[in-house]
N, C-alpha and C positions, 0 to 999 in steps of 0.2 A: 180830783183828777178830771181833766176835760179832754175829750177826744174830738178832733176835728171831724166834720161830716164826711170829708173824703177818706179819712183813715177808717171811720166806722163803715163806710160803704165798701171799702176794700176788704175789711174783715168779713162783712156779710157775703161778698162775692166768693171769697176763699171758702167760707163755711158752706155755702150752697154748692160750690164746685166739689168740695170734699164729700158732701152728702150724696150728690149725684153719682160720683165715682164709687162710693161705698155701696150704693144701691145696685149699680150695674155689676159690681164685682160679686155681690152676694145674692143676686136674683136667682131663685131656684128654677124658674121656668125657662127651659131651653138653654141654660147656661153651659151645659157640658154634655158630652156623651157619657151616659151612666153605664156602669158595669158592676157586676159582682159575680162571684163564684162561691156557692155555698153547698154543703152536703145536702143531698136529697134524702127522702125516706129510705131509699135503697142504697144509700151511701155513695151513689154516683153523683158527681157534681151537677148542680143546676146553675147554668151560666146565662146571665142576661144576654150576652153577646150572641149566643146561639140562636136567638130569636130575632136578630136584625132582619129587616124587611117585613116585619109584621108589627102590628100594634101589640103592646104588652100591658096588661093590667097587673101591677104589683101590689098585692094586698097584705098588709102586716096585721097579724091576728094572734090570739092566744086562746087556749082552751078555757080559761077562767073568765073570759070576756063575753058576756051574754050578747051584746050587740054583734060581736064577731060571729057568734054561732048562728044568730038569726040571719045574717047575710050570706052564709056559706052556700045554702041552696040556690040563692040568686046568682052568686058567682059561678056556680056549676052550670046553671041554666044558660048564662051568658057564654060561658066557655063552649058549651055544646052547640049553641045556635050560631056563634060567630067563629068557630074553629078555623074556618078558611081564611079569616082576616086578622084574627087576634088570638092571643094566648093569655090565660090567667096564670099567674104564679103566686101561690100563697106562701108568705114568709112567716113561719111560726116564730114568735118573739118571746120564747121561754127557754129555759135550760132544762129540757126534758129529754128522755131517751127517745130515739127515733121509733122504737117499737111502741111506746106509749102514744106518740102522735099518729103513727100509722093505724093503730087500733081505733083511735078517735076518728080519723078521716074515713076509715072503712065504714064505721057506724053511720056516718053522714053521707055515704056514697059519693065522696069527693074524688074526682079522677084527674083534676088538673095538677100540674107539678107543685109539690110542696118542698120548700127549702127550709133549712134549719139554721137560724141565726144564733141559737143558744143564748138569746137575750142581749146580744151585742148589736150596737147601732151600726148601720151601713153608711158609708160616705155617700153623700148626695141625696140621701133619703131622710130628711129631717122629720122626726116623729114628735108629735105633741100629745099623742094619745092613741088609743086603739079603739076601733079599727081605723087604719089610715090606708087609703088607696092612692096609688100613683099611676098616672097614665103616661106611658112611654111611647114616643113616635117610632115608626119603622126605622128611622135613622139613629135612634138611641137617645133622643132628647126628652127630658121631662117636660110635658106640656100641660099637665094638670095634676092637682092634688086635692083630695077630699078627706077631711077628718070626719068620721062618723060612718054610719051604715050607708051602703049603696045597694041598688037593685039592678036587675038585668036591663030594665027599661031605661033607667038613668044612664047606664054605661053605653047602651046602644045609641041613645040620643046624643050624648057627648061625642061619641065616635063619629057620628054622622055630621055634627057641627064642625068638628076639626077637619074632616075630609072635605067639606064644602069650602073651608077656608084655605084649602090648597095643600094640606098635608097629604102626602102620598098614601094610597090605600093598598098597596101591594098585596 
């Protein structure tokens, strides 16, 4: 079978157009206003929308995840230092009782909000491993994702970069 060069060129154009549209439709960064409502440690809901107007660091973690545990004090330090501009929300990604997770966070002196996903994935937050940290803009858009550990200095630097690029810092 022989295809003419114009037919082949048309197929390539259609393929490229389809690929570009697919990338645009599935791009996680800034593609949508994210939201979730999950039970917190006190069984009161933790709603992402309640933090609009502020930067939000959404960190997925588990008690069995050693890198997660190592970064918890760093997340707490960032939360304390930047509480006027940003909030950290820890999303526990296990099916454990709230009392077990509360005891665990108390031992680590964690005071930022903890939400319970009971091991269920959240729409708009693609996880490829733990820990994973998502940076949400004050308007509710996903602007950055980091797989692996983070520290307070990394988060502060990235926040400053994004604010320089024109993201509002309310």
